[in-house]
N, C-alpha and C positions, 0 to 999 in steps of 0.2 A: 417424418421421424428419423427415419434414417439418417436424412441428409443432413439435419441438427446436430445430432451425436456426431455425426462425422466431424463438421465444423467445430465444435467444442473441444472435441479431441484434436482437433488441429493445433489448439491453441497451449497445450501442452509442449513443454521444451525440452530438449536433449541439455543437459547440464553440460556446457565446456569444461577446458580446465584451462587456469587462470593462472597456473602457480606460477608461469614463468614471470609473471608481472609483480605477483607478491614482494621479492626482494626490493625491489624498488619503492613500492607503495607505503614499505615500513618503516624505511629509510629516509624518503623524500616526499611522500604523499602521491606522487605521480611515475608513470610509466609512460615512458613512449616507445613504440614499436618502430625498429630500424623500416624504412621504406616508407611512414605515414610524412606529411607533408608541416606535421605540429614541431613548433621549435619552444625547446626548454624553459627560453624565456617567457613567452607568451604561458605557458601551460604552467610553471611554478608558481608567476605570479596570479592566477585563477586559485589556486591551492591555497594560496598567503590570504586573497581578498575571500573565500568561503570561511575560514577558521578564523581570520577577523570579526566574520560575522557571526559567529558565534556556534559554526557547522565543523564537526570532524570530516574536511572533506578531502576525498581523495578522485583522482584523475587519472583516466587511462584512454590513450591514444593508438588504435589499432591500425594497421595497414591493411591485415587481412580482414574479412569478415568472418566472424566466429560462430560456431554452429550454433542456433537458436536465436541469433543477433545480440546486439548490445543490453538491451534490459537482462536476458537468462547472463551474459557472463559478468553484469554488474553483481546479480546476485550470488552467482557462485564466488567470488572475488570475495562478496562482503563475508561470506561463509567462513572463509580461508582467515577472515580478519577478525573473527568473534563477534560477527554480528555488529561491530560499532564503528557508526558514523553514517557514513555516504559514499559510496561508489558511482562516481559516471563516465562511461565507457562512450566514445564517441570510435565509430566504424566504419570503413567506408560508405557503406548502405545504412546505416541504421543507427541513433543514437538512443543510450538507454539509462537510467540509473537502480537502483538500490540503496534503501535503508533506513535505520534503524526507528526513525520518525519522529525524531527527539529536538529535534531542531528546526528543518523545515517540514512543511504539510506537503500530502503527495500533492493536491494543487498548485501548490510555489514551486517545487519541482517540474510540475509537468508543463506548467507554464514558461518557466526557463528552458525545458526542452522543445518547446514549441518554437517558441523565437528561434530559438540555435538552429532548427530544421534547415533554414535559409542560408546558414552561410556556406560561403563558396570555397573554404576550405576548412583542414581541421583547425587552423589558429582560428577562424573568425566563427567557428562553433562553438569553442572554448570560450572567445570572449565575449559573445552574446550571450551566450550560457550563464556566465560568472553576471556580467553587467546585469540582466534580468533579474538573479537570481538575489541580487544585495541591493535588489533598485537605486542602482548610479545612472545617472541621466547621461546619455553618449555624448561626449565631446563637454562644451560649458566654458568657464573663463570668468573671472571678475574683474572689475575694475572701481576707480572713486579717486578721490581727491585728499586733498593731506589739513583741506580746512576744516574749523569746526565747527560747519554745517554743510547740508547739504544745497544744490546747486540753485532751491529756490529759497535757500534762508531758514530752514527747517533746525533746529540745535542739534546736534548728533545726541542729546540726554532723552529728547523726544521721541528720534530715531530708534535710539536703543530700547524705549519702554514700549513702542509697537511694535517694535522686533519681538521683547520678550512676549507679548501677547500673542502675538501671529507663531510662535513657536511652541507657547502653551495653546493650542487649536491642535494645530498639528499634530503635536503630541497626542492628546484625546482620540482624534479622530482618526490615527494613525492604530495605535492600541482597539481601537475599537473596530478596525477594518480588518485588524490582524486576528484580533479574537473571532471575528464571522467567519475568515476565510478557513481559521484552524476548526470550524464545526463543521466548514462544508468538507473540510480535506479530511477529518475520520469517516465521517460518512462516506467518500469518496473510495477511502482504503477498504472500509467493510466490505463495499459492493465489489471490489475488486477483487478480494478474498473471497468471497463468495464465489463469483466468477471462475477463480481457478481451481475453488471446490469442485463445483458441477463437473469444468474439465473433468476432473479425476472421475469422477461419477460415469458422465457420461464414457469413459473408455471403460469401467465397468460392467458398466451394460453389454457396452460392445463385444466385449472380449467374453461375455458372458450367451450370450447369443444362443450361438450353436449349438452348445448343449442345453441348453433349454427347449429349445426346439427338440431335440430328438428325445429329451425326457419324456416318461410316460405320469410321471406322479403331475397331476393336477395342482396340486398346492406350489409346485415349485413353481409353476406358470402363474400362480395366482400373486405371488410375492414377486415375482418378476415384473408382471404387467403394471402390478400397484408402486413396483421402483420407478418404471419408467413412467408412470401418470403424475407419480410426486417433481420427479424429476425435471418434467416439462414445466408444472407448475411454479416450482420454484424460481426455473428459468425467468418466468415471463415478471412474477413478482419481483425480481431482485431489478429489471429490467426500468419498472416502474416505482418502487420504492424510492419514498422520501422521506421518511420518517424512522424514529429508532425500533418504535413499533412492528413497524410493516419490515425491518430486517428481522427483528426477532422470530417474526413468521417466519422468513426464511429460515433462519438456521434451526428452527424444528423441522422444516420439512427437509433439509438438506440430512439432517440426524435421523429422520425417519426413510428415507430413501434409501440410504446408509442401511440401516438395518432392516428394510426388506431386502435388498440383495444379501444380506448377511444369512437371512432366512433360506431364501431359495441357494444359496449354494453350501450352507448347513446341511438339508433334505439331499443335495446331490450327491452329498459326501456321505450320505448314513447319519449324522451327528445330530444332536440335539439342539433345538435353535436357540438361538440367544435370546435374553430378556429385551423388553422393546424401551428404549432409552425413553426418560422422563424429564422433562425439564426442572429444574432444580427450583424448590419453593421458595421465592423471593424473599421469604426473611432467613432463609438457612443460608445465602450466598454468602462467599466471605466477600471483603474487598478487595476492588477490581487490581491492586497490588500482589495480593496473595493468589494462588491459582485456583481456577474455576475448579467447582468439583465435579470429576468426572464420570462420562456415559458409563452405567453400569456395563460393567465388565462382562464377555462373555460368559458361558455356562461351562461348567468344565467338559464338558465333553467338545464343547465347540472350538476348531485351531482355525482360523483365519487364514487362508491360503496367503501365502507371502507374493504374490504377483499381484495382489490386490494393491488398487493405488487410493481407493479415498478413505479416506478419514473424518473424524467427527469435530465441530465445529468451535469446540473450547477455544480455540486463540480468535474466532468471531467475537464469540461470546464476550471475552473479557475487553474487548475495546466498547461491546453497545453496553456491557454493564456500566463501563467507566462514562460513558455517554450520558445515562442515566441520571446516575451519582450527578454530574456536572449538572446537566438540565436542572435537575432537581431544586441547586443549589442556588442556581439562577431564576426560580419561580416559576420552571415549566417552559419557559418560552423556548426559542427557535427549533432544533429537530425537536419534539414534543413527543409523546408517547412513551408508553413504559409497559414491563409485561402485563401486569397483572390490570392495568387501568388506570392506575394511582400513582403518585408522583410519591408519596408517603411510603416510609420503611427503605428507601433505595441506598445502596452502601455507599459509601464516601468515597472520594476520588483520592489516590494516591495522594502525599503530603509533599515527596521528593522526587526528583527524576523525570517525570514528567511524558516518557516515553507511551507510545500506543503501537506498539509490533512495527513488524515488516510493513514498508512502505518497497512498490516497485512502479514502473512504468519508463516510456519511452515513445521513440515514432520513427518513422521511415526520412532518410534524409531527402530535401527535395533539389539540393544543389546539385 
């Protein structure tokens, strides 16, 4: 059990300081640290192509590996940019991103990063990443003749008609595929959020272990043991979850594990225990574009220790409620399941924007 906790605790990254990159990002959309082998032409072209594809893209190329790796650097930089757009960081050992989730899904970003990891130079990593992200074919070229018909004598009008029909088919299947990738991306985003919260809970469990062990209060130990057991269950459920309903269960398990730790902490500090959180009834949940009702606040006599890392799952719940609403509008297909076992009465999705919260990811370079 302790080994698993330590493994997840290692996922919590120490924040880097990306302030040096900020002026260049705000002015040009990219920052190249002196000493990297990236060229301004390649990086600036990549930023242009990403923005032409509809996303507010920023690219950072570093000469030295930042603390916590490229994903953490991207996440911290995005905070300085007020969470607007997508920051992609290319470092000597890692490539990572963080984004607002409004233009590309976490799956689309991760696919582009995975392809780019084989790049032998910083320029190659950037070129492969952007080509994969915007679905540009590598190389290419076209040709033709100046006659009014094809080589086989088929009139150009027929070719245009056939081409138009082919375009319509391509457009339909492309949009269908994008919708499926978007649903899968949101599910992957929720699971990533759950794993980050699990890592925070793991840190809190480890931090409190010695104090609980030496305590003579049996109730403290009971709450602590239930928190550990609930944490383990949530970790297992996250790995196997494939539906919204299953991730709803994980959200409740996370809140419950955090509450058990709060109770143990309150008793250790000689204070009243906070109230147990309850999931909001479905009929009272506000639409996803509005804040999700917060979990009950602790009682007046309990002040949470400032060093505690774990927080509630409200942001994760917002994404799940949006997925429930979209699934309900599609008739219950796709990532089915709801809190109450019924699609009826689910909140409507946002009518504008389309953002689904912060996404992040990345990998280790293989070049």
